[in-house]
N, C-alpha and C positions, 0 to 999 in steps of 0.2 A: 331204888324201886324201878321196876320195869314199867314201860309205858302201858303195857296191857293191864297193869294193876292200878293205874292212876284213876282216881274217881273222876267222873264227868264234871266238866266245867271247873277244873282245878288247874291253875296255871303252873307250869313246870319249865325247867330248863334242861335241855339235852346235855348229858354228861359224855356219853359215848355210844357208839353202835358196836355191839359185840358180834364177832364172827362165831358161828356155831361149828364151822369146819374150815379147813384151809381153802382159800379162794372162794369164800361164801358170796355167791352172786347176789343174793337178796340183801345182805348187809351192805355190800358195795353199792347197790342200787339205792338203798335208803340214804346213804351218805350223799350220793349224787343228787337226790331229790331235795336235800337241804337239812337232813337230820344230822347236824354237826354240832360240836361242842359249843355251848353258849346260846344256841337258838331257842327261842320261846316255843313251847308246844302245849297243846291242850286237846283233850278228848272231848269232842263236841257231842257225840251221840253214839249209840250202839244199835246194831240191827235187832230185829224182832225175834229171830230164832237163834238161841244159844248166844245172844249178844254178839253176833257176827254179822257183818264186819264192823270195825270201829271207824267212825268218822273222826279223823285227826287233823287238827290245824297246826301247821308249822309255819311260822312267819305269817304271811297273808294267804297261804295256799292250803287247800284242804285235800286230803287223801282218804280213800277207803283202804284200810289195812286189815288183814286177818290178824287174829290174836297172836298167832305164832310169829308173824312178822313184827308186830308191835313189841313182842317179848324180847327182841334183839336190842331194843333201844332202852338204855339206862337213863333215868331222869332224876332230878332233884326238884322238890317243890320250891317255888319262888317265894312262898309266904315267909319261910324261915331262913332260906338260903342254905339249909343243912341237907345233906343227902337223906333221902327217905328210905 
């Protein structure tokens, strides 16, 4: 499941960040910010217009991400441990 599809207030674990093109600067930056395999992540809220941006918590830090940025992050829900 993509982070952009994760329901609000549902705990998940980062599986990977996918590059959309070679040398994807956004994907690289997401990894630098802590979106790495095994890290806990949760969508806290969504903006009022077209649900943009998403307020995402990774570890103890919160970030505002566009849906297109969040779509690069693959997650598995932690409720079952199975990929969603």
